[in-house]
N, C-alpha and C positions, 0 to 999 in steps of 0.2 A: 562762642564756642560751647556746644552742650557739655554736661559734667561727664565723666567717664564712668561707664557703666561697671557697676561693681560686682564682683563676686561673691556669692552666698554660699561658703563652703561649710559643711560640718566638721566637729572638732575631731572624729575618729576618721583622717581622711585615708587610712590604710583599708578602711571596712570595703568589703567588693560591692555593695550595693548602694554606696554613697553617691549621687550626684552632686554636680558643681552646678550652680544656678546663676544666671544673669537675666537682668528684666530691663526692659526699655518700651514705653507707652503700651503697656498691658502684653507685650511679648516677652513671655518666659522661655529661657533656652536652659534645658537641664543636660548637661553633656556627663557621661558616665565613661571616662577613659579606661580600657582595658584590654589586656592582650589575649584574653580567653577565647574571643570570637574570629573567625576570619571573615565573617560576614560585618557589614555596618547597618546598624538598624536604626532607621527614622522613623518617629511617630511624632505625629501632629495632632492635638487636639483644640477643638474649638467650643468652650464652655456655654452653656446657654441655661435659662430657667426651663423646667417643664412646665408646658401652659396648652390649654387645648386650642387655643388660636394660631399656634404655630407648630404643633407637634407633627401634624401630619405632613406640611409643607417641609419641615427641617429633616423629617424621616426620609423623603424622596430625595433632596439634594445631593447628599453622598454618591448615589447611583448614577444621578444623571452627569456628575462630573466626571465619572470615570467612562461615560461614553465617548468622550473625545474633548481635545483642547483645541487653541487657534494653531497651535504648533503641530498637533498631533488629531486631525479632526474624527477619525473613527476609531472604534476598539480596536481594530484590527493594525493601524499605524501606531497605536500607542504601544501596543504589545510587541510589535519589532522593535519600537526605540529600546523597549526594555531587553528585549532579547540582546540586542546589542553590546548593553552592558553586562556581557557575560552572566545572562539570565537572571537579571534583577527582577524584582517582584515589586507589585503595588497593588493595595486592596484600600477599600474604604466602606465604611458601614456608619450607621446611627446607633449609639449606644445609651443606655439609661442606666445612671448611677444615683441612686437614691431620687432627688428630685431635680436633676439635673439632667439633660438634655446633651449629650456629646457628639460632635462630628468626629469621627476618628479615621486618620489616614496612616496608613503603615506600610513603609518601603524597606526592603530589603536590598543590599548591594555586595558585592565582593569586594574585600578591602584589596586595593592595587598593589599594597605592598606584598601581596602573596602571588601575583600574577607578574607575567612576563609582559606588560604593557606599560607605556607612558603614559595613557589616558587617565585623566582624573575623573575616575568611575565617580566618587562622591560627589562632586560637583555637578556632573552631569546628571546625577540621579535627581539632585536637589533641583537643578532646573526643570526637569521633567514633572516633579513632584509640584513646584511653584506653578507650574504653567498648568496644568490640573485644577489647581485649586484657585488661582486668581485671574485665569485667562481662559475662561468656558467660551464655546461657540455660542454667538447670540444671533438673535434675529429680531427686529422691531422691538428692541428694549427688554427682549425676554429670551428665555433658553430657548433652545431649538425645539420648535412644537412636537416634531416627530420623536425625538428623543425624551421629551416629558410625555408623550402620551404612551410610549414604550414601557417607560419606566412606572408609570401609573398601573399599565396593566401586570408587570412584574410586581409592582408592591400590594395587589391584589391578591396575587398567587401566594406571596410570603405570608399575608394575612391568613388565608384560606388553611395554608399549611400548619398554623398554630391550631386551629379548630381541627383539622384532621389528626394532630397528635393530642390525644384525649390526656396526658399526663400534663403537657405544656399547659392545655385550655384550662384544666382543672386550678392548676397553680395560678395561672392569672386571673381566673375569676374569683379564686379565694381572697387573692391579696386585692383585688378590685373591690370586693364587699369589705375587706378588713378595713381599708384606707378611702371608703368611699367620702366624697367631698374634698379630697386632699389632693394634690398634683401628682403625688406617687400613683395615684389610680388611672391615670392616663396612661394607654397601651405606649409601649417603645415605638411601635409604627403609625401611629395615630389611629384615626377614624375612617374606615372605609367609605362611609357615607360623605366625607370631605374630598375625597380624591377627584370628585367629576367636575367640581366647581372651581378648584385651584387653576390658574393660568398661567402660562411660562413668564408673563410678566410680573405676576404676584409673587412666583419662587425666585426668579431673578434679585426684585427688590428685597425680598426676605434675606437672602442669601448675601448681598451687599451690604446689608444692615448687621449681618451677623460678620462678615469680615472687619467692619469700621468698629464696631462695639464689644466683641466676644473677647474676654482672654484666651489668647492662644499659647498654649503649652507645647514645646517641640523637645522632644527627647531624641538622643542621638547616643547609642551604646555601640562600642567597639573600640578599636585601637586606632585613636586617634588623638590629636593633640588639643587639649581643652581649648585654649586661648585661640587658635586659628580655627577650629570649628565654630565656635561661638561667633567670630567676624564674619565665616562665610553664611552663617545662618541670619545674622541681621541684614546682612546685604540683601540676601535672597528674598526675606518675608518683609523686610522695614515696608512701612505704609508709603504709597507713593502719592503726592499730591496732601490732600488735607491729612492732618494729624489724626490718628486713631483716638476716638472718644471713648475709651473702654470703661463699660460699667462693671464691677464687682459687689455692687450692693443688692446680691440677689436676697431674696426673701427666705430666712433661716428653715432649714427642714424640720418639721413638728417631729420630734423623736418620742418624747415622753407623753403618755397618754393616760389617763383616770379610768380605771376600771369600770365596765358597764354591763348591762345584761349581754350574754353571750348570744351572738347572731347564730342560725341555724339556717343554711342553706341548702336547697335540694335542686339540683338540674338535671332534667332528664333528656338523654339524649340515646340514639340508634347504638348503644355500648353493649359490649359481652362481660367487661369486666369493670367494676367499680371503682371509683377513685376516693380517696378519703383525704381531704387537706385539711387541716387546723392549724389556726393561726395565733401566734401568742405575741404579747409585746414585752419586750425584755427592759425599755426605758434605760439602755444603757446605748451613748452613742459611741461611733468609731473614736473619739476624742477621748473618751473617759478612759480614768486609770483602770475602770473594771473591763475594758475590752479584752484583755488576755484571756481574764478570769470567765468571762462570757464565752470566749472561743473554746476556752475547755469544757464549759457547761455544755455546750453543744455537740462538742465530740463525745463527751460520756453518753448524752441523751442520744442521739441520732446518727451523726456524721460518719460514723465508722463502722466497719462488720464487728467490732467488738462492742458496740453500743447497746444501751437498754432496749432502745427500740428495735433493733435488728434481731437481737438473741431473743426477747420477751413476744413480739408480736409475730415475726416472722418464724424463727427456729424453733422455740418452745412450744406455742399455741397454733402454729402453722395457720393463722390468720391474714396473712398478707403475701403477694408475690414478692413485694419490696416495701421497706418500710425505712425512711430517713429522714433527718431534718437539716435544714439550712439556716443560717444566719445571715440576714441581709442588715449589715452592720452600719450602713449609709442611712437606714432608714429606723433602725432599733427595733427591728422584728426577728421573729423565728418561727418558720412553718415546718411543719410535717406533711411528708407525702406518703402514703400508703396505696398500695393496688390491692383490693379486698373483694372478695364476693359480695354481692348485693346483702344477704342475709347476714353478714358478720360485722356490718359497720358499728352497730352499737357495742359489740364485744371487743373490737380492736381500737375503738373510741375510749373505752374503760380502762383497757390495758396502757395505751397511751398515757392518759391522764395519770393512771397509778404509778408509771415510771418517773414522771414529773413529780408527783409527791414524794415518791423514795428518795429522788436527789433533794428535796426540799427539808427532809427529816436527816439529811446526812449519810444515807445509806449508799456509799461511795467506796470501792475498794481501792487498795494501793494499786492493784493491777489495771483498773481501770483510767485511774490518774496516771500512771506510768505510760500505758499504752496510747494515751490520746496525745500525751505532751510529746512522745516520741514521734507520733504520727503527723503531728503539724510540723515539729521541727523538721523531718523529712521534707516534709512538702514545700517549707520555705527554703530548705538547700536546694530542692530540686529546681525552685525558681532561679536560682543564680545560674543554671544552665539554660534558661530562657528569658532573652533580652526583652522581648516586649512585656513579658508577665511582671518584670523589674518596673518598667514603665508604668504599668497598670497599677502595680502597687502604689508607687509615689502618686499617681493620679488620685487614686483612693485617699490617699493622706490629706490632698491637697483640699478635696471637695469634703472630707469628714473631718477637717479642721485639724489634723495632727499627723504630721509626716513621720512613720515609723520606718527605719530599714529593717531588711530581714534581719539583720544580727541583732540588733534592738529586740525586735520581735521574739526571737528564739531565746534571748535573756530573759524576757518578761514571762514567757511560757515557764520557764523552769522554775521563775519563782511563785507559781500560783501553787496556793494550797487548798486542800479540801475546804477549809472554812471559807476560802474566797468562793470558792463553787457553790457552796451551799447558800452564801450569802448572795450571791445574783440568782440562783435558784428560786429563793424565797420572793423574789421581786418579779417573777415571770408570771404574766397572768394572761389567762385564756380570753380569746376576743370572738374569733370566729369558727366554727365547724361546717366546713363545705362537704357536700357529697354530690359526686355525679354518678346518677345511676341510669338504667333502662329505662325506656318509655311506658312499659306495660307491667312494672313491678308493683309491689304493695302500696298502695297510696298513702299507709299510715308509715312507711320507712323514712 
């Protein structure tokens, strides 16, 4: 008889965002019992390494699965089944988190406690979700060719949409140049040139390998009994036949980078507005004790309307239509995005660099600290109203190497000092300057 599964529960069980976790054969069940929501939310994440040889195929699979299952063989029949559960919803996508590729399935179903029905909506929702994930339509040992061809065409359109959105395109190009040769440089959707050669059989075999080896994290947030819910989840997602051979010895993410000569990249497309992106290495990982301080640094630098970039690049000098910074904490990098006129690239870049130097010298006001910390605290408090965001924060912690609840993050933010922010600022190093501009402009720009 197998050893009973054990609960791993945090000490502060009264905290709103603390999940209770159980595990068996690489299947992790995270339950957050709360009476806050009238919907029960289920999130399933299958985690893989981000690799060139699998990225394009993995990115297709969630969309193919949503085309239909053995029980509901068309999108229309699947939607009707969801409608029968008082308007339940089911979505799937592919997510890139640092150097991990995550197949994400999200379901929301009304809690029957609030309805005049005796139907077990949660169990029925689980059955539909499990059917989509584990009982897809197949033919000759592969996914249905028609569904695969249709999703390949949709994937081409998704890839084209990134190019059409020049802000997104510039961001992706900057990060690609910045992390050249590292898994992070691989696009979330994979490579368009690989789509034509992928067969339905290869995709199906890849997915079977994922189901057999990928760590699976299942989140349930809602007015549920933790013990009963966990048993339901293990019954539904327990592997049939051969035991799962889960591998979690993924290659560590390269977060720390030695400064090198700054890259300057200019791309030319048919654009009317220039895009300036600037990439920095922070050398601070998600698990680092300096993570909260880095968050405050980024908030003061460019994440908020009161930030130095917004005020100095956009407001005071009118050099940009937008100017902001973001922190990719799972990779340890910070990148600035600004929409500027072509002739203002160098002026805007100089002011961006000047703001970083100001922070390194400790020119940070009490008001900037207060507004930034309050901004992040409000953001974390807002996440308590968004169940899927709570699951996402928890997953980031698992991938990043340290799980922190929203309450813990709020406590850490309040402890950050100006000295902490200056310390992390002084370690931030410029790596890549990327400019997207018009085709006919000054060749020296």
